[in-house]
C-alpha positions as CSV (number, residue, x, y, z in Angstrom):
1,X,183.2,114.9,55.9
2,X,180.9,116.8,53.6
3,X,177.8,118.8,54.6
4,X,174.7,118.8,52.3
5,X,171.9,121.3,52.2
6,X,168.8,120.0,50.4
7,X,166.2,122.3,48.8
8,X,163.6,120.9,51.3
9,X,165.8,122.0,54.2
10,X,166.1,125.5,52.7
11,X,162.4,125.7,52.2
12,X,161.5,124.5,55.7
13,X,164.0,127.0,57.2
14,X,162.3,129.8,55.3
15,X,158.9,128.8,56.7
16,X,160.4,128.6,60.2
17,X,161.7,132.2,60.0
18,X,158.3,133.3,58.6
19,X,156.5,132.0,61.8
20,X,155.4,128.9,59.7
21,X,152.4,131.0,58.8
22,X,149.9,128.8,56.9
23,X,146.7,130.6,57.8
24,X,144.2,133.0,56.3
25,X,144.6,136.8,56.5
26,X,141.5,138.6,57.4
27,X,141.3,142.2,56.2
28,X,140.9,145.0,58.6
29,X,138.2,146.6,56.5
30,X,134.6,145.3,56.6
31,X,131.2,146.8,56.0
32,X,127.8,146.4,54.7
33,X,126.9,144.5,51.5
34,X,123.8,144.3,49.5
35,X,120.6,143.5,51.4
36,X,120.7,139.8,52.4
37,X,124.1,139.1,50.8
38,X,127.4,137.8,52.1
39,X,130.2,139.4,50.0
40,X,133.7,137.9,50.3
41,X,136.6,139.2,48.3
42,X,140.3,139.2,48.4
43,X,143.6,138.3,46.7
44,X,145.9,135.2,46.4
45,X,149.6,135.3,46.7
46,X,152.5,132.8,47.0
47,X,153.6,132.2,50.6
48,X,157.4,132.2,49.8
49,X,157.8,134.6,46.9
50,X,154.9,136.9,47.9
51,X,153.9,137.0,44.2
52,X,150.3,137.2,43.2
53,X,148.8,133.9,42.0
54,X,146.5,133.9,38.9
55,X,146.0,130.2,38.5
56,X,144.0,129.6,41.7
57,X,140.5,128.1,41.7
58,X,138.0,129.2,44.4
59,X,135.3,126.5,45.0
60,X,132.3,127.2,47.1
61,X,130.6,124.4,49.0
62,X,127.2,124.9,50.7
63,X,125.9,122.1,53.0
64,X,128.8,119.9,51.8
65,X,127.8,120.1,48.1
66,X,129.2,122.2,45.2
67,X,127.6,125.6,45.0
68,X,129.8,127.8,42.9
69,X,133.4,127.9,41.4
70,X,135.4,130.8,40.0
71,X,138.9,131.5,38.8
72,X,140.9,134.4,40.1
73,X,141.7,137.2,37.6
74,X,145.2,137.9,36.3
75,X,145.8,140.1,39.4
76,X,145.1,137.2,41.7
77,X,141.8,138.7,42.9
78,X,138.4,137.1,43.5
79,X,134.9,138.3,44.4
80,X,131.9,136.2,45.7
81,X,128.4,137.3,46.4
82,X,126.6,134.6,48.4
83,X,123.2,134.5,50.0
84,X,123.3,135.2,53.7
85,X,122.2,132.7,56.5
86,X,123.9,129.7,55.0
87,X,127.0,127.7,55.9
88,X,129.8,127.8,53.3
89,X,133.2,126.3,52.8
90,X,135.7,128.1,50.5
91,X,138.4,125.9,48.9
92,X,141.5,127.7,47.5
93,X,143.4,125.2,45.2
94,X,146.0,125.3,42.4
95,X,148.3,122.9,40.7
96,X,151.5,122.2,42.7
97,X,150.2,124.1,45.7
98,X,148.7,122.9,49.0
99,X,145.0,123.7,49.0
100,X,143.4,125.6,51.9
101,X,139.8,125.7,53.3
102,X,137.9,128.4,55.1
103,X,134.5,127.9,56.7
104,X,132.0,130.7,56.9
105,X,128.9,129.8,59.0
106,X,126.2,132.4,58.6
107,X,123.2,130.1,59.1
108,X,123.1,130.9,62.8
109,X,122.6,134.7,62.1
110,X,119.4,135.7,63.9
111,X,116.6,137.2,61.9
112,X,116.7,140.9,62.0
113,X,120.5,141.0,62.3
114,X,122.6,142.3,59.3
115,X,119.6,143.4,57.4
116,X,121.9,145.0,54.8
117,X,124.1,141.9,54.5
118,X,127.8,141.7,55.4
119,X,131.1,142.1,53.5
120,X,134.7,141.5,54.5
121,X,138.0,140.9,52.7
122,X,139.7,137.5,52.9
123,X,143.2,137.4,51.5
124,X,144.9,134.0,51.2
125,X,148.5,132.8,50.7
126,X,149.3,129.3,49.4
127,X,152.6,127.4,49.5
128,X,154.3,124.8,47.3
129,X,153.5,121.1,47.7
130,X,156.3,119.4,49.7
131,X,157.2,115.8,49.5
132,X,156.0,113.9,52.6
133,X,153.7,116.7,53.8
134,X,150.5,115.4,55.4
135,X,147.7,117.0,53.3
136,X,145.0,115.5,55.5
137,X,145.8,118.4,58.0
138,X,144.5,120.9,55.4
139,X,141.2,119.0,55.1
140,X,140.2,120.9,58.3
141,X,139.3,124.5,57.5
142,X,142.2,126.8,58.5
143,X,139.7,129.4,59.6
144,X,136.1,129.2,60.9
145,X,133.9,132.4,60.9
146,X,130.5,132.6,62.5
147,X,128.0,135.2,63.7
148,X,128.9,136.6,67.2
149,X,125.9,138.0,69.2
150,X,128.0,140.3,71.4
151,X,129.6,142.1,68.4
152,X,126.7,141.7,66.0
153,X,128.8,140.7,63.1
154,X,130.6,137.6,61.6
155,X,134.0,137.0,63.1
156,X,136.7,134.3,62.9
157,X,137.5,131.9,65.7
158,X,141.1,132.8,66.6
159,X,141.5,129.8,68.9
160,X,140.8,127.4,66.0
161,X,143.1,129.3,63.8
162,X,145.9,129.2,66.4
163,X,145.3,125.4,66.8
164,X,145.7,125.0,63.0
165,X,148.9,126.9,63.1
166,X,150.3,124.6,65.8
167,X,149.3,121.5,63.7
168,X,151.0,122.9,60.6
169,X,154.1,123.9,62.7
170,X,154.3,120.3,64.0
171,X,154.1,118.9,60.6
172,X,156.8,121.2,59.3
173,X,159.0,120.3,62.3
174,X,158.5,116.6,61.3
175,X,159.5,117.3,57.7
176,X,162.5,119.3,58.9
177,X,163.6,116.4,61.2
178,X,163.1,114.0,58.3
179,X,165.2,116.2,56.0
180,X,167.9,116.3,58.6
181,X,167.9,112.5,58.8
182,X,168.1,112.2,55.0
183,X,171.0,114.6,55.0
184,X,172.9,112.6,57.6
185,X,172.1,109.4,55.8
186,X,173.4,110.9,52.4
187,X,176.6,112.1,54.1
188,X,177.2,108.7,55.6
189,X,176.3,107.0,52.3
190,X,178.9,109.1,50.4
191,X,181.6,108.4,53.0
192,X,180.9,104.6,52.8
193,X,181.0,104.7,49.0
194,X,184.3,106.6,49.1
195,X,185.8,104.1,51.5
196,X,184.5,101.2,49.5
197,X,186.0,102.5,46.2
198,X,189.4,103.0,47.9
199,X,189.3,99.5,49.3
200,X,188.4,98.1,45.9
201,X,191.2,100.0,44.3
202,X,193.6,98.4,46.8
203,X,192.1,94.9,46.3
204,X,190.8,94.8,49.8
205,X,187.7,92.9,48.7
206,X,186.3,92.2,52.1
207,X,186.7,95.8,53.4
208,X,185.1,97.0,50.2
209,X,182.2,94.7,50.6
210,X,181.6,95.9,54.2
211,X,181.6,99.5,53.1
212,X,179.2,98.9,50.2
213,X,176.9,97.1,52.7
214,X,177.0,100.1,55.0
215,X,176.1,102.4,52.0
216,X,173.1,100.2,51.3
217,X,172.0,100.5,54.9
218,X,172.1,104.3,54.7
219,X,170.5,104.4,51.2
220,X,168.5,101.1,50.6
221,X,168.1,100.0,47.0
222,X,170.9,102.3,45.7
223,X,172.0,100.9,42.3
224,X,175.7,102.1,42.6
225,X,176.1,100.6,46.1
226,X,174.5,97.4,45.0
227,X,176.7,97.1,41.9
228,X,179.8,97.6,44.0
229,X,178.6,95.0,46.4
230,X,177.9,92.5,43.6
231,X,181.4,93.1,42.2
232,X,183.0,92.4,45.6
233,X,180.9,89.3,46.1
234,X,182.0,88.1,42.6
235,X,185.7,88.7,43.4
236,X,185.4,87.0,46.8
237,X,183.6,84.0,45.1
238,X,186.3,83.7,42.5
239,X,189.0,83.7,45.3
240,X,187.1,81.2,47.3
241,X,186.6,78.9,44.4
242,X,190.3,79.0,43.6
243,X,191.2,78.2,47.1
244,X,188.7,75.4,47.2
245,X,190.2,73.9,43.9
246,X,193.7,74.1,45.5
247,X,192.4,72.4,48.6
248,X,190.7,69.7,46.5
249,X,193.8,69.0,44.5
250,X,195.9,68.7,47.7
251,X,193.3,66.5,49.3
252,X,193.3,64.2,46.1
253,X,197.1,63.9,46.2
254,X,197.0,63.0,49.9
255,X,194.2,60.5,49.2
256,X,196.4,58.8,46.4
257,X,199.3,58.6,48.8
258,X,197.1,57.2,51.5
259,X,195.7,54.5,49.1
260,X,199.2,53.3,48.3
261,X,200.2,53.2,51.9
262,X,197.0,51.3,52.7
263,X,197.7,48.7,50.0
264,X,201.2,48.1,51.4
265,X,199.8,47.9,55.0
266,X,197.2,45.4,53.9
267,X,199.8,43.1,52.3
268,X,201.9,43.2,55.4
269,X,198.9,42.5,57.6
270,X,198.0,39.5,55.4
271,X,201.4,38.0,55.8
272,X,201.4,38.6,59.5
273,X,198.0,37.0,59.8
274,X,199.2,33.8,58.1
275,X,202.1,33.5,60.5
276,X,199.9,34.2,63.4
277,X,197.4,31.6,62.3
278,X,200.0,28.9,62.2
279,X,201.3,29.9,65.6
280,X,197.8,29.9,67.1
281,X,197.0,26.4,65.7
282,X,200.1,24.9,67.5
283,X,199.3,26.8,70.7
284,X,195.7,25.6,70.6
285,X,196.7,21.9,70.3
286,X,199.1,22.3,73.2
287,X,196.4,24.1,75.2
288,X,193.8,21.4,74.5
289,X,196.1,18.7,75.9
290,X,196.8,20.8,79.0
291,X,193.1,21.6,79.4
292,X,192.1,17.9,79.4
293,X,194.6,17.2,82.2
294,X,193.5,20.3,84.1
295,X,189.8,19.2,83.7
296,X,190.4,15.9,85.2
297,X,192.2,17.5,88.2
298,X,189.5,20.1,88.6
299,X,186.7,17.5,88.7
300,X,188.5,15.6,91.5
301,X,189.0,18.8,93.5
302,X,185.3,19.8,92.9
303,X,184.0,16.6,94.3
304,X,186.2,16.9,97.4
305,X,185.1,20.5,97.9
306,X,181.4,19.5,97.6
307,X,181.8,16.9,100.2
308,X,183.5,19.4,102.6
309,X,180.8,22.0,102.0
310,X,178.1,19.5,102.8
311,X,179.7,18.5,106.1
312,X,180.3,22.2,107.0
313,X,176.6,23.0,106.2
314,X,175.3,20.4,108.5
315,X,177.6,21.6,111.3
316,X,176.4,25.2,110.7
317,X,172.8,24.2,110.9
318,X,173.3,22.5,114.2
319,X,175.1,25.6,115.6
320,X,172.4,28.0,114.2
321,X,169.6,26.1,115.9
322,X,171.4,26.2,119.2
323,X,172.0,30.0,118.9
324,X,168.3,30.6,118.1
325,X,167.2,28.6,121.1
326,X,169.5,30.6,123.4
327,X,168.4,33.9,121.9
328,X,164.7,33.1,122.4
329,X,165.3,32.3,126.1
330,X,167.3,35.5,126.6
331,X,164.5,37.6,124.9
332,X,161.9,36.0,127.1
333,X,164.0,36.7,130.3
334,X,164.5,40.4,129.2
335,X,160.7,40.9,128.5
336,X,159.8,39.6,131.9
337,X,162.3,41.8,133.7
338,X,161.1,44.9,131.8
339,X,157.5,44.2,132.6
340,X,158.3,43.8,136.3
341,X,160.2,47.1,136.2
342,X,157.4,48.9,134.4
343,X,154.8,47.7,136.9
344,X,157.0,48.9,139.8
345,X,157.6,52.2,138.2
346,X,153.9,52.8,137.5
347,X,153.0,51.9,141.1
348,X,155.7,54.3,142.4
349,X,154.4,57.1,140.1
350,X,150.8,56.6,141.2
351,X,151.9,56.7,144.8
352,X,153.9,59.9,144.2
353,X,150.9,61.5,142.3
354,X,148.5,60.7,145.1
355,X,150.8,62.1,147.7
356,X,151.4,65.3,145.7
357,X,147.7,65.7,145.0
358,X,146.9,65.3,148.7
359,X,149.6,67.8,149.6
360,X,148.2,70.3,147.1
361,X,144.7,69.8,148.4
362,X,145.8,70.4,151.9
363,X,147.7,73.6,150.9
364,X,144.7,74.9,148.9
365,X,142.4,74.1,151.8
366,X,144.7,76.0,154.2
367,X,144.9,79.0,151.8
368,X,141.1,79.1,151.3
369,X,140.6,79.0,155.1
370,X,143.1,81.8,155.5
371,X,141.3,83.8,152.9
372,X,138.0,83.2,154.5
373,X,139.3,84.3,157.9
374,X,140.9,87.4,156.4
375,X,137.6,88.3,154.6
376,X,135.6,87.7,157.7
377,X,137.9,89.9,159.8
378,X,137.8,92.6,157.0
379,X,133.9,92.5,157.0
380,X,133.8,92.7,160.8
381,X,136.2,95.6,160.8
382,X,134.2,97.5,158.2
383,X,131.0,96.8,160.1
384,X,132.6,98.2,163.3
385,X,133.8,101.3,161.4
386,X,130.4,101.9,159.8
387,X,128.6,101.6,163.2
388,X,131.1,103.9,164.9
389,X,130.7,106.5,162.0
390,X,126.9,106.2,162.2
391,X,126.9,106.7,166.0
392,X,129.1,109.7,165.6
393,X,126.8,111.3,163.0
394,X,123.7,110.5,165.1
395,X,125.4,112.2,168.1
396,X,126.3,115.3,166.0
397,X,122.8,115.4,164.6
398,X,121.3,115.3,168.1
399,X,123.7,117.9,169.3
400,X,122.8,120.3,166.5
401,X,119.1,119.8,167.1
402,X,119.5,120.4,170.8
403,X,121.4,123.7,170.1
404,X,118.8,124.9,167.7
405,X,116.0,124.1,170.2
406,X,117.9,125.8,173.0
407,X,118.4,128.9,170.9
408,X,114.7,129.0,169.9
409,X,113.6,128.6,173.7
410,X,116.1,131.3,174.6
411,X,114.5,133.7,172.2
412,X,110.9,132.8,173.3
413,X,111.8,133.3,177.0
414,X,112.8,136.9,176.5
415,X,109.5,138.8,176.2
416,X,110.8,141.9,177.8
417,X,113.4,142.6,175.2
418,X,112.9,145.3,172.6
419,X,111.3,144.4,169.3
420,X,114.4,144.9,167.4
421,X,116.5,142.6,169.6
422,X,113.8,139.9,169.5
423,X,113.8,140.1,165.7
424,X,117.5,139.9,165.6
425,X,117.5,136.8,167.8
426,X,114.8,135.2,165.7
427,X,116.7,135.8,162.6
428,X,119.7,134.3,164.2
429,X,117.6,131.3,165.2
430,X,116.4,131.0,161.6
431,X,120.0,131.1,160.4
432,X,120.9,128.4,162.8
433,X,117.9,126.3,161.8
434,X,118.9,126.6,158.1
435,X,122.4,125.5,159.0
436,X,121.0,122.6,160.9
437,X,118.8,121.6,157.9
438,X,121.8,121.9,155.6
439,X,123.8,119.7,158.0
440,X,121.0,117.2,158.1
441,X,120.8,117.1,154.3
442,X,124.5,116.5,154.3
443,X,124.1,113.7,156.9
444,X,121.4,112.1,154.7
445,X,123.7,112.2,151.7
446,X,126.5,110.7,153.8
447,X,124.2,108.0,155.0
448,X,123.1,107.1,151.5
449,X,126.8,107.0,150.4
450,X,127.7,104.9,153.3
451,X,124.8,102.5,152.8
452,X,125.7,102.3,149.1
453,X,129.3,101.4,149.9
454,X,128.2,98.9,152.5
455,X,125.8,97.2,150.1
456,X,128.5,97.1,147.4
457,X,130.9,95.5,149.9
458,X,128.4,93.0,151.0
459,X,127.5,92.0,147.5
460,X,131.1,91.7,146.6
461,X,131.6,89.5,149.7
462,X,128.7,87.3,148.8
463,X,130.0,87.0,145.2
464,X,133.4,86.1,146.4
465,X,131.9,83.5,148.8
466,X,129.9,82.0,145.9
467,X,133.0,81.8,143.7
468,X,135.0,80.2,146.5
469,X,132.2,77.6,147.0
470,X,132.3,76.8,143.3
471,X,136.0,76.3,143.6
472,X,135.6,73.8,146.4
473,X,133.5,71.6,144.1
474,X,136.2,71.1,141.4
475,X,138.3,67.9,141.0
476,X,141.5,69.2,142.5
477,X,142.5,71.4,139.5
478,X,141.6,74.6,141.3
479,X,140.5,76.4,138.2
480,X,139.7,80.1,138.6
481,X,136.6,79.8,136.3
482,X,133.8,77.3,136.0
483,X,134.9,76.2,132.5
484,X,138.3,75.2,133.8
485,X,136.7,72.5,136.0
486,X,136.4,69.4,133.7
487,X,134.1,67.4,136.0
488,X,133.0,66.7,139.6
489,X,134.5,64.1,141.9
490,X,133.5,60.6,141.0
491,X,130.2,59.7,142.8
492,X,129.4,63.3,143.8
493,X,127.7,64.5,140.6
494,X,124.4,65.3,142.2
495,X,125.9,67.1,145.1
496,X,128.0,69.1,142.7
497,X,125.0,70.1,140.6
498,X,122.9,71.0,143.7
499,X,125.5,73.3,145.2
500,X,126.1,75.0,141.8
501,X,122.3,75.6,141.5
502,X,122.2,77.0,145.0
503,X,125.1,79.4,144.2
504,X,123.3,80.6,141.0
505,X,120.1,81.1,143.0
506,X,122.0,83.2,145.6
507,X,123.6,85.3,142.8
508,X,120.1,86.0,141.4
509,X,118.8,86.9,144.9
510,X,121.8,89.3,145.3
511,X,120.9,91.0,142.0
512,X,117.3,91.4,143.1
513,X,118.3,92.7,146.5
514,X,120.6,95.2,144.9
515,X,117.9,96.5,142.5
516,X,115.5,96.8,145.5
517,X,118.1,98.8,147.5
518,X,118.6,101.1,144.6
519,X,114.9,101.6,144.2
520,X,114.6,102.3,148.0
521,X,117.5,104.8,147.8
522,X,115.7,106.7,145.1
523,X,112.4,106.8,147.0
524,X,114.2,108.0,150.1
525,X,115.9,110.8,148.2
526,X,112.6,111.7,146.8
527,X,111.0,111.8,150.2
528,X,113.9,113.8,151.6
529,X,113.5,116.4,148.9
530,X,109.8,116.7,149.6
531,X,110.5,116.9,153.4
532,X,113.0,119.8,152.7
533,X,110.3,121.6,150.7
534,X,107.8,121.1,153.4
535,X,110.2,122.3,156.1
536,X,110.7,125.4,153.9
537,X,106.9,125.9,153.8
538,X,106.6,125.4,157.6
539,X,109.4,128.0,158.2
540,X,107.6,130.5,156.0
541,X,104.3,129.9,157.8
542,X,106.0,130.2,161.2
543,X,107.5,133.5,160.1
544,X,104.0,134.7,159.1
545,X,102.5,133.8,162.5
546,X,105.2,135.6,164.4
547,X,105.0,138.5,162.0
548,X,108.7,138.3,161.3
549,X,109.0,137.8,157.6
550,X,112.1,136.1,156.1
551,X,114.5,138.6,154.9
552,X,114.9,138.6,151.1
553,X,117.5,140.4,149.0
554,X,116.3,143.2,146.8
555,X,116.9,141.1,143.7
556,X,114.9,138.1,145.1
557,X,111.9,140.3,146.0
558,X,110.8,140.7,142.3
559,X,111.0,136.9,141.6
560,X,107.4,135.5,141.1
561,X,106.2,132.5,143.0
562,X,106.8,129.1,141.4
563,X,109.5,127.9,139.0
564,X,111.2,130.3,136.5
565,X,113.5,128.8,133.8
566,X,116.1,130.5,131.7
567,X,119.0,129.3,129.6
568,X,122.2,130.6,128.0
569,X,125.1,129.2,125.9
570,X,128.6,128.6,127.2
571,X,131.7,127.4,125.4
572,X,131.0,123.8,124.3
573,X,127.8,123.6,126.3
574,X,124.4,124.9,127.5
575,X,123.3,126.1,131.0
576,X,119.6,125.8,132.0
577,X,118.8,127.8,135.2
578,X,115.6,127.2,137.3
579,X,114.7,129.6,140.1
580,X,112.3,128.2,142.6
581,X,110.4,130.6,145.0
582,X,108.0,129.2,147.6
583,X,106.8,132.0,149.8
584,X,109.9,134.0,150.8
585,X,112.4,131.1,150.2
586,X,114.4,131.3,146.9
587,X,116.6,128.6,145.6
588,X,118.6,128.6,142.4
589,X,119.4,125.4,140.4
590,X,121.6,124.9,137.4
591,X,121.8,122.1,134.8
592,X,125.0,122.2,132.7
593,X,124.9,120.2,129.5
594,X,128.4,119.6,127.9
595,X,130.1,117.1,125.6
596,X,131.6,115.4,128.6
597,X,128.3,114.9,130.4
598,X,125.4,116.6,132.2
599,X,125.9,118.1,135.7
600,X,123.4,119.4,138.3
601,X,123.9,122.2,140.9
602,X,121.9,123.8,143.7
603,X,123.7,127.1,144.3
604,X,127.3,126.1,144.2
605,X,126.8,122.5,145.4
606,X,126.6,119.5,143.2
607,X,123.3,117.5,143.3
608,X,121.9,114.4,141.6
609,X,119.5,114.3,138.7
610,X,116.8,112.9,141.0
611,X,117.0,115.9,143.3
612,X,116.9,118.3,140.3
613,X,113.7,116.6,139.1
614,X,112.1,116.6,142.6
615,X,113.0,120.1,143.8
616,X,112.6,122.1,140.6
617,X,108.8,121.4,140.4
618,X,106.3,122.0,143.2
619,X,104.0,119.1,142.7
620,X,103.9,116.4,145.5
621,X,102.8,112.8,144.8
């Protein structure tokens, strides 16, 4: 297999090793030009040979229109003196070379900048025109220079130049791939042509034709391959025509032989047909005579058969009529027996349903009565427990009051004691009284809790009784909800509606009673809070009359009279503190506000929101 290296492949390889550089070269020397001028100069050279080019034309476009045009000198140099503050496009072109463009935008140069003009060198390299190269890429300027405020001079946009480099590199890569494809196609074309010529020399016409067709696929329109294909088709056509002529001659000989055989066969068939016709005529005459005799016998048999069929049909009709009469009688008997059995079965089913419904009603009534008895006993038991608990609390309360009164009398009956001892007893009495007051507040709280529980239990009992009464009014289905009862007993619609209306009225009355109880509980708690504050005031006044002040801690003595409020943050919440001082009595309350809820405290004990509102302000309604 041969390997081919085309000139295009060599040229692209050179550009690859030379960085595929198709861009402008800016000179490292720049300086000032004449006042208000933009001076551009440089030299032209060949990209591959590095030789200077003296046949390049430099065209200047300003605002998209032709402004100036010069030819480089014999040394490949050029010089342009252009007015500053305009946008220019320099076009470097020559015959057989790819033209390049450079844009110099000086129109955006601010007034007062570059007062002496600007000058820089711009060297350019051009490369030969290559077949298949996309010249539209070069319509975009390969370099764009503009005024840069930071440096105060005209500079090229290196990002744009690098982008143009990449585009040219991609185009050269495409040409290189195309050259490789052409090289491979040429190699396969040569191999196919060689194989075709060898097959043609050996008279293998079909193999040669296939190879020439392959060569045309690798190199479409090739005259040599097409000529070889035409020769092979001509040879194959000649062979095919010769074979077709031989086949036609053989077929003609066979047709002649077949014609002779057909004539002989026709003659024999004609002779056989004549003999057969004579034989058939004799047979037909014999058959006609026999047929006449058979027809007469058949006619007689037919008449006898018709007579027998008529008699049999009459007998069958009589038998069928008798069977139908018997079947109708049997069907009537069967229907009568089925109707009697169905009536008996329905009667038995109704009797069984009535008995089952009655048994179910009796069982439900017994279960309801048992539930009523159990509920009644439970209510009576709870009532007895509440009464016993209330009596115990009342006894304990009376006992505490008696003890406090006895201690107070004991202190008042000792006038001969020393002042210090009397003061100590009095303080002990005050402490006992405070404990009694705290116990009384606890009792009030327990009473309220017990009453609330009792009211809830009673309301639940009434609701249960109402539901049970509603269940009694159903039609035997014993639905747990009103919507499960499809209708009242027949003839008791008015009673049913009246009892349901009474139950609904009782439910509404229970709701109103519950709301009244809640309002009364709130009022009692309010009065209890006011009474506690009044008791504190009375205790303070009593201490003043006896000239025995209530002892305060050092930190409480500086607290002013009234309500003082402070607050501070805690994790995930806020604490509001209110300190209430009435005379020499100091109480501390806290309100804790958190994500989970709001909580109220007096000291370390939890209180309700109503008590917080009542006891942390000193106004009495």
